[in-house]
C-alpha positions as CSV (number, residue, x, y, z in Angstrom):
1,X,-0.1,0.0,0.2
2,X,1.7,2.8,-0.9
3,X,-0.4,6.1,-0.2
4,X,0.5,9.7,-1.2
5,X,4.2,10.8,-1.1
6,X,4.8,13.8,1.1
7,X,7.3,16.4,-0.7
8,X,8.7,18.9,1.6
9,X,7.6,22.6,0.8
10,X,10.2,24.4,0.6
11,X,9.6,27.9,2.0
12,X,12.3,31.0,1.5
13,X,13.9,32.6,4.8
14,X,12.4,35.8,5.7
15,X,15.3,37.3,6.9
16,X,15.1,38.9,10.5
17,X,14.7,42.7,10.3
18,X,17.3,44.7,10.6
19,X,18.1,47.4,13.2
20,X,18.9,50.1,12.0
21,X,22.5,51.4,13.2
22,X,21.6,55.5,14.7
23,X,24.8,57.8,13.0
24,X,26.6,58.5,16.8
25,X,24.9,56.3,18.8
26,X,27.8,54.1,20.5
27,X,29.3,57.6,21.7
28,X,26.4,57.6,24.6
29,X,27.0,54.5,25.9
30,X,27.3,54.6,29.4
31,X,26.1,58.3,29.9
32,X,23.8,57.6,32.3
33,X,26.6,56.3,34.6
34,X,28.3,59.1,34.7
35,X,25.1,61.3,34.7
36,X,23.8,58.9,37.6
37,X,28.1,59.3,39.5
38,X,27.8,63.1,38.9
39,X,24.8,63.1,40.5
40,X,25.6,61.1,43.3
41,X,27.5,63.8,45.3
42,X,24.5,66.6,45.5
43,X,22.3,63.7,46.4
44,X,24.5,61.9,49.8
45,X,25.0,65.6,49.9
46,X,21.0,66.7,51.0
47,X,20.6,63.5,52.6
48,X,23.6,64.5,55.2
49,X,22.0,68.3,55.3
50,X,18.6,67.4,55.5
51,X,19.7,64.7,58.5
52,X,21.6,67.7,60.6
53,X,18.6,69.8,60.2
54,X,15.9,66.7,62.2
55,X,18.6,66.3,64.4
56,X,18.9,70.3,65.2
57,X,15.3,69.9,65.7
58,X,15.3,67.1,67.3
59,X,17.9,68.2,69.6
60,X,15.9,72.0,70.3
61,X,13.2,69.8,71.4
62,X,14.5,68.1,73.7
63,X,16.9,70.5,75.6
64,X,12.9,72.7,75.7
65,X,11.0,70.3,77.7
66,X,14.1,68.9,79.4
67,X,15.0,73.1,80.9
68,X,11.1,73.1,81.2
69,X,11.5,70.4,84.0
70,X,14.4,71.1,85.3
71,X,13.6,73.9,86.3
72,X,10.1,72.8,87.4
73,X,11.6,70.9,90.4
74,X,14.0,73.6,91.0
75,X,11.2,75.4,91.8
76,X,9.4,72.5,94.7
77,X,13.2,71.9,95.8
78,X,14.1,69.0,94.4
79,X,17.2,67.9,92.3
80,X,17.5,70.0,88.9
81,X,20.9,67.7,87.1
82,X,18.2,64.1,88.0
83,X,15.0,66.1,86.4
84,X,16.8,67.1,83.1
85,X,18.4,63.5,82.8
86,X,15.2,62.2,83.1
87,X,14.1,64.0,81.1
88,X,16.8,63.7,78.3
89,X,16.6,61.0,75.4
90,X,20.5,58.8,76.2
91,X,21.3,60.5,73.0
92,X,22.1,63.7,74.9
93,X,24.1,65.0,77.4
94,X,24.1,68.4,78.8
95,X,27.5,70.4,78.2
96,X,26.5,73.1,80.9
97,X,23.5,72.5,83.4
98,X,23.1,75.4,86.0
99,X,20.0,75.6,88.4
100,X,19.6,78.9,90.5
101,X,16.6,79.6,92.4
102,X,13.7,79.2,89.7
103,X,15.4,79.5,86.9
104,X,17.5,76.7,85.0
105,X,20.0,77.1,81.9
106,X,20.8,74.2,79.9
107,X,23.8,73.9,76.4
108,X,23.4,71.3,74.7
109,X,26.1,69.7,71.5
110,X,23.6,68.6,68.1
111,X,24.7,65.2,67.3
112,X,26.7,65.6,64.0
113,X,25.6,64.1,60.9
114,X,29.5,64.1,59.4
115,X,32.8,65.2,60.1
116,X,33.0,68.1,58.4
117,X,29.9,69.3,59.3
118,X,30.0,72.3,62.3
119,X,29.8,71.9,66.2
120,X,26.2,73.6,67.0
121,X,25.0,74.5,70.5
122,X,21.4,74.6,71.1
123,X,20.8,76.6,74.7
124,X,17.9,76.9,76.6
125,X,16.6,78.9,79.7
126,X,13.7,78.6,81.9
127,X,12.0,80.5,85.1
128,X,9.2,79.1,87.5
129,X,8.0,80.7,89.7
């Protein structure tokens, strides 16, 4: 039994479309990486400046609360240093602390985010009758 004979049909190969190369496109390779290297220091400096401002705001807030607590303790006859130490977060320590009568003066150093940032200090005074 011989059936119909199947023969392979030859189809012409379709050429893959060629990509057109733009003139001068090879010279722009890696430009995104170079642009990123140029922008990266600016981004890092802006981030450090933002963190430094936040550290300053945090220190001012903590100093305000601590000096009020110290003045209240002084007006009630308690220990100013103990009240200020209880009120300050563990990362901040008083640089100067003085209390006479109901008046308390507190000086704190602002934490520095980088060694090239100058030292900043926060001074607060509170008086409690």
